[in-house]
C-alpha positions as CSV (number, residue, x, y, z in Angstrom):
1,M,-17.7,21.3,36.6
2,N,-19.2,18.7,34.8
3,I,-18.2,15.4,35.9
4,T,-18.6,11.8,34.1
5,D,-18.8,8.8,35.9
6,A,-16.9,6.5,34.1
7,R,-18.4,3.2,34.8
8,V,-21.9,2.7,36.3
9,R,-23.7,-0.5,35.8
10,L,-26.8,-1.0,33.8
11,P,-29.7,-1.3,36.6
12,Q,-30.9,-4.3,37.6
13,D,-34.6,-3.2,36.7
14,R,-33.7,-3.0,32.9
15,R,-31.4,-6.2,32.8
16,T,-32.2,-9.5,31.0
17,S,-33.0,-11.4,34.4
18,A,-35.0,-10.3,37.7
19,S,-32.6,-10.3,40.3
20,Y,-29.2,-10.8,41.1
21,S,-28.1,-14.5,41.7
22,A,-24.8,-16.1,41.2
23,P,-23.2,-19.2,42.9
24,A,-23.1,-18.8,46.7
25,R,-19.4,-19.5,47.2
26,Q,-19.0,-16.4,44.0
27,T,-20.6,-13.9,45.7
28,E,-20.7,-14.7,50.0
29,Q,-17.8,-12.4,50.5
30,Y,-18.7,-9.8,48.0
31,D,-22.0,-9.3,50.1
32,R,-20.0,-9.3,53.6
33,V,-17.4,-6.3,51.8
34,L,-19.7,-5.2,49.3
35,G,-23.2,-5.9,49.9
36,L,-23.5,-7.1,46.4
37,T,-26.5,-8.8,46.1
38,D,-28.5,-6.2,47.9
39,K,-26.9,-3.2,45.9
40,M,-27.4,-5.0,43.0
41,N,-31.8,-6.1,43.4
42,G,-32.0,-2.3,44.8
43,G,-30.4,-0.4,41.5
44,T,-32.6,1.3,39.3
45,L,-32.6,3.9,36.6
46,S,-34.5,6.4,38.6
47,G,-32.6,5.8,41.0
48,L,-29.8,6.2,39.2
49,L,-31.1,9.5,37.9
50,K,-31.4,10.7,40.9
51,E,-27.8,10.3,42.2
52,M,-26.4,12.2,39.1
53,D,-28.4,14.8,39.8
54,A,-27.3,15.4,43.5
55,V,-23.6,15.5,43.0
56,G,-23.7,16.8,39.4
57,I,-22.8,14.1,36.9
58,S,-23.6,15.5,33.6
59,R,-22.8,12.0,31.4
60,A,-22.1,8.8,32.5
61,V,-20.5,5.6,30.6
62,M,-22.9,2.5,31.7
63,H,-21.8,-0.6,31.4
64,A,-23.6,-4.0,30.7
65,E,-21.3,-5.9,32.8
66,S,-21.8,-9.4,34.1
67,E,-20.3,-12.2,35.7
68,G,-22.0,-14.7,34.1
69,G,-25.2,-16.5,33.5
70,E,-26.6,-13.4,31.3
71,D,-26.7,-14.1,27.1
72,A,-24.1,-10.9,26.6
73,D,-25.9,-10.4,23.1
74,A,-29.4,-9.6,25.1
75,L,-27.7,-7.6,27.7
76,N,-26.0,-5.0,25.0
77,T,-29.3,-4.7,23.7
78,A,-31.0,-3.6,26.8
79,L,-28.2,-1.3,27.2
80,R,-29.4,0.0,23.8
81,S,-32.7,0.6,25.4
82,V,-31.2,3.1,28.3
83,L,-29.3,4.9,25.8
84,D,-31.8,5.9,23.5
85,E,-34.0,7.3,26.4
86,H,-31.5,9.2,27.9
87,P,-29.1,10.2,25.2
88,D,-27.8,12.8,26.8
89,R,-26.9,11.5,30.4
90,F,-25.6,8.0,28.9
91,V,-22.7,6.0,27.0
92,G,-22.6,2.9,26.4
93,V,-20.1,-0.1,27.2
94,G,-21.1,-3.6,26.7
95,C,-20.3,-6.6,27.4
96,V,-18.9,-10.0,25.9
97,D,-19.4,-13.5,26.7
98,V,-16.1,-15.3,26.9
99,T,-17.3,-18.9,27.3
100,L,-18.6,-18.6,23.6
101,S,-17.7,-21.6,21.4
102,S,-14.7,-19.7,19.6
103,P,-12.4,-16.5,19.8
104,T,-13.9,-15.6,15.9
105,A,-17.3,-15.7,17.8
106,I,-15.8,-13.2,20.8
107,A,-14.7,-11.0,18.3
108,A,-18.1,-11.3,16.3
109,Q,-19.9,-10.3,19.6
110,A,-17.5,-7.2,20.2
111,A,-18.7,-6.4,16.5
112,R,-22.1,-6.3,16.9
113,A,-21.9,-4.2,20.0
114,Q,-20.3,-1.5,18.0
115,D,-23.4,-1.5,15.5
116,L,-25.3,-0.9,18.0
117,G,-23.8,2.1,18.7
118,L,-21.6,1.1,22.1
119,L,-17.8,2.7,22.5
120,G,-16.4,-0.6,23.8
121,V,-16.7,-4.0,25.8
122,S,-15.8,-5.1,29.4
123,F,-15.3,-8.2,30.9
124,Q,-14.2,-10.0,33.6
125,P,-10.8,-12.7,32.5
126,A,-10.6,-14.1,36.3
127,F,-14.7,-15.1,36.7
128,F,-14.1,-17.4,33.6
129,G,-10.5,-18.7,34.0
130,L,-8.4,-16.8,31.3
131,D,-6.0,-14.9,32.2
132,I,-5.9,-11.2,30.5
133,D,-3.5,-11.9,27.6
134,D,-5.3,-15.7,26.8
135,R,-4.9,-15.9,23.4
136,R,-8.4,-16.9,23.0
137,L,-8.7,-13.5,23.5
138,Y,-7.2,-12.3,21.2
139,P,-8.9,-12.0,18.1
140,L,-11.3,-9.7,20.6
141,Y,-8.2,-7.7,21.3
142,S,-7.8,-7.4,17.1
143,R,-10.9,-6.5,16.2
144,A,-11.5,-3.5,19.0
145,E,-8.2,-2.7,18.0
146,E,-9.4,-2.7,14.2
147,V,-12.7,-0.3,14.8
148,G,-11.8,1.7,18.0
149,L,-13.7,-0.2,20.5
150,V,-12.6,0.7,24.1
151,V,-12.1,-2.4,25.7
152,A,-12.5,-2.5,29.6
153,V,-10.8,-6.0,31.6
154,H,-11.7,-6.3,35.3
155,T,-7.9,-6.0,37.2
156,G,-6.6,-6.9,40.4
157,I,-8.5,-8.6,43.7
158,N,-12.1,-9.7,43.3
159,Y,-14.0,-11.6,46.0
160,S,-14.9,-14.6,44.9
161,R,-14.5,-17.8,46.6
162,L,-14.4,-19.7,43.4
163,H,-12.3,-17.6,41.2
164,P,-8.8,-16.9,42.0
165,I,-7.3,-13.6,41.1
166,K,-3.4,-14.4,39.4
167,H,-5.5,-14.8,35.8
168,E,-5.9,-10.1,36.3
169,R,-2.2,-9.6,37.1
170,A,-0.7,-6.1,35.7
171,E,2.2,-8.3,33.4
172,N,-0.8,-9.8,31.9
173,L,-2.3,-6.6,30.6
174,D,1.1,-5.6,29.9
175,Q,1.3,-8.0,27.4
176,V,-1.8,-6.8,25.9
177,A,-0.9,-3.4,25.0
178,C,2.5,-4.6,23.8
179,D,0.9,-6.8,21.4
180,F,-2.1,-3.9,20.5
181,P,-0.8,-0.8,20.9
182,D,-3.3,1.6,19.3
183,L,-6.0,-0.3,21.8
184,R,-7.1,1.6,24.5
185,L,-7.8,-0.4,27.9
186,I,-9.2,0.6,30.9
187,A,-7.8,-1.9,33.8
188,C,-11.0,-1.6,36.3
189,H,-10.3,-1.1,39.9
190,A,-6.8,-0.1,39.2
191,G,-5.3,-3.8,40.0
192,W,-5.1,-3.4,43.9
193,P,-2.7,-5.4,45.0
194,W,-0.6,-4.8,42.5
195,V,-0.5,-1.2,42.1
196,T,2.6,-0.2,41.7
197,E,3.2,-2.4,39.0
198,F,-0.5,-1.2,37.4
199,A,0.8,2.1,37.8
200,A,3.9,1.0,36.1
201,V,2.2,-0.5,32.8
202,A,0.2,2.8,32.7
203,R,3.4,4.9,32.7
204,R,4.8,2.6,29.7
205,H,1.4,2.3,27.8
206,P,-0.3,6.0,27.4
207,T,-3.5,3.6,25.6
208,V,-4.0,2.2,29.5
209,F,-6.0,3.9,31.7
210,L,-7.0,2.8,35.4
211,E,-10.1,3.2,36.7
212,Y,-11.2,3.4,40.8
213,G,-15.0,1.8,40.7
214,A,-16.1,0.2,44.0
215,I,-13.2,1.6,45.8
216,A,-13.4,4.2,48.5
217,P,-11.2,7.5,47.3
218,K,-10.9,7.8,50.7
219,Y,-8.6,5.2,51.0
220,V,-6.7,5.7,47.8
221,A,-5.9,8.9,49.2
222,K,-4.7,7.7,52.8
223,P,-1.0,6.2,53.1
224,G,-0.3,2.8,54.3
225,T,-3.4,1.4,52.4
226,G,-1.0,0.3,49.3
227,W,-2.3,3.3,46.4
228,D,0.4,5.0,47.7
229,V,2.2,5.1,44.7
230,Q,-0.6,5.7,42.2
231,F,-2.3,8.0,44.7
232,A,1.2,10.3,44.5
233,M,1.4,9.9,40.5
234,M,-2.4,10.9,40.2
235,A,-1.4,14.8,40.7
236,N,1.6,14.6,38.0
237,V,2.6,11.6,35.3
238,L,-0.6,9.7,35.4
239,R,-3.5,12.6,35.8
240,D,-4.4,12.1,32.3
241,Q,-4.9,8.3,32.6
242,V,-7.2,8.2,35.7
243,L,-10.8,7.6,35.9
244,Y,-13.6,8.2,38.2
245,G,-15.7,5.4,37.8
246,S,-18.2,4.8,41.2
247,D,-19.2,1.4,39.4
248,W,-22.9,2.3,40.9
249,P,-24.3,0.8,42.8
250,M,-21.8,-0.9,44.4
251,I,-20.4,2.9,45.9
252,S,-22.7,6.0,46.1
253,P,-21.5,8.7,43.5
254,S,-21.6,11.3,46.0
255,R,-20.0,9.6,48.6
256,A,-17.4,8.9,45.8
257,V,-17.0,12.5,44.4
258,Q,-16.7,13.9,47.6
259,E,-14.1,11.9,49.3
260,W,-12.2,12.6,45.6
261,R,-12.7,16.1,46.6
262,D,-11.4,15.7,49.8
263,S,-8.2,13.5,49.1
264,G,-5.9,16.5,49.0
265,L,-5.3,16.0,44.9
266,P,-4.5,19.4,42.9
267,D,-7.4,20.6,41.2
268,A,-6.2,20.1,37.8
269,A,-5.3,16.5,38.4
270,L,-9.0,16.1,40.0
271,E,-10.5,17.8,37.5
272,A,-8.9,14.9,35.1
273,L,-10.2,12.8,36.8
274,L,-13.7,13.6,37.3
275,S,-14.5,14.6,34.2
276,R,-11.6,15.8,31.5
277,N,-9.8,12.1,30.8
278,A,-13.3,10.4,30.8
279,E,-14.5,12.6,28.0
280,R,-11.4,12.3,25.9
281,L,-11.2,8.7,25.8
282,F,-15.0,8.3,24.8
283,G,-15.2,11.0,22.7
284,L,-17.7,13.1,24.6
285,E,-15.7,16.8,24.2
286,G,-16.9,17.3,20.9
287,G,-13.4,16.7,19.5
288,G,-13.8,12.7,18.9
289,V,-11.7,10.1,20.9
290,G,-8.5,10.7,22.3
291,L,-4.8,9.6,24.1
292,P,-3.1,11.4,26.9
293,T,-1.1,14.6,25.2
């Protein structure tokens, strides 16, 4: 099976800043739980390629993700340079700066990302005090729907002690999916602790995909961790709307892939998760982008 990692981060050695930094109250719990700062600063493009080769990942979707403080246009340009160097290994999802002066400016930034050949844009609403369905973001969603960009949105828990998680609840994403029925949306991190609600949103909207970056798959498959509903539905009704993503360097791709293989998912569901869904969503299978059939 050719594996496609639906989300790896732009490596720190290719970003616009020399090292990862953020306010202490934002990073302290991330560092305790995930070792964020050390992993980000230790992430290199050569190291990522070695990890991909070791586990048989043929392609990865690289995200120019930002928690703020870096210029989104510059990050997108840096991402483009990686894609140009390795066109057979990476496609890209850019980022937008949702603190720009106007909603129209945010939408224009998404258009510039498309002009660079990026397939989508991502952002983290809670880090900027915005609900997923904040009207400030609607010109962005409209532009993305019009031109066919994928929008990847952080959902569920974050570990910043500065930013409440209330902004990224399932009903907010549901509202956007209702208002933009042809917009393809990725719920990054799949929305824990509102797992049942996010499963319901995906079940309602074939345009919504659940992605499990930075989450250890063994816990998704373990009863009692809160993931039970989504894991049960991954084998059947949500099989075509789930995405494997490592969120490298947060979790090693080799660990994530092996834990998914050990999870007990049927072969057809595992193939959809690890390969087929991302290939279809991002148009990597030769037939263009598409939704579940």
